[in-house]
C-alpha positions as CSV (number, residue, x, y, z in Angstrom):
1,M,-58.6,32.3,12.8
2,S,-61.8,30.7,14.0
3,L,-62.0,27.7,16.3
4,Y,-63.3,25.6,13.5
5,E,-60.2,26.3,11.4
6,T,-57.9,25.7,14.3
7,L,-59.5,22.3,15.1
8,R,-59.5,21.4,11.4
9,H,-55.8,22.2,11.1
10,F,-55.0,20.1,14.2
11,A,-57.1,17.2,12.8
12,D,-55.3,17.4,9.4
13,S,-51.9,17.4,10.9
14,Y,-51.3,16.2,14.4
15,G,-54.7,14.4,14.8
16,L,-53.9,12.2,11.7
17,A,-50.4,11.4,13.0
18,A,-51.8,10.5,16.4
19,M,-54.5,8.2,14.9
20,V,-51.9,6.4,12.8
21,A,-49.6,6.0,15.8
22,L,-52.4,4.6,17.9
23,Y,-53.5,2.2,15.1
24,L,-49.9,0.9,14.8
25,A,-49.5,0.5,18.5
26,L,-52.7,-1.4,18.9
27,C,-51.9,-3.7,15.9
28,L,-48.5,-4.5,17.2
29,W,-49.4,-4.8,20.9
30,P,-50.1,-8.6,20.8
31,F,-46.7,-9.2,19.2
32,R,-44.6,-7.8,22.0
33,P,-42.4,-10.3,23.8
34,G,-44.2,-10.3,27.1
35,A,-47.6,-11.0,25.6
36,K,-47.1,-14.7,24.7
37,T,-48.8,-16.1,27.8
38,H,-51.8,-13.7,27.3
39,V,-52.1,-14.5,23.6
40,D,-52.0,-18.3,24.3
41,A,-54.7,-18.0,27.0
42,A,-56.9,-15.9,24.7
43,K,-56.6,-18.2,21.7
44,N,-57.6,-21.2,23.7
45,L,-60.4,-19.5,25.7
46,I,-63.1,-20.5,23.2
47,F,-62.4,-24.2,23.8
48,K,-62.8,-23.9,27.5
49,D,-66.0,-25.8,28.6
50,E,-66.8,-26.1,32.2
51,N,-69.2,-29.0,31.7
52,H,-67.0,-30.9,29.2
53,G,-69.9,-31.3,26.8
54,Q,-72.4,-32.6,29.4
55,Q,-75.8,-31.0,29.9
56,A,-76.3,-29.2,33.2
57,D,-78.8,-30.9,35.5
């Protein structure tokens, strides 16, 4: 069995399962119970303005 066939077999089986598990973990990460403060801070970050709408001198 060549290296190519070995790597292809790995990618077709365990590699795909690992990618799906990583995708699901990253999608569900913000919904964990301890993330509420981080999510709230991130969603309001775009509204933070140090100059409060005034032009810098």
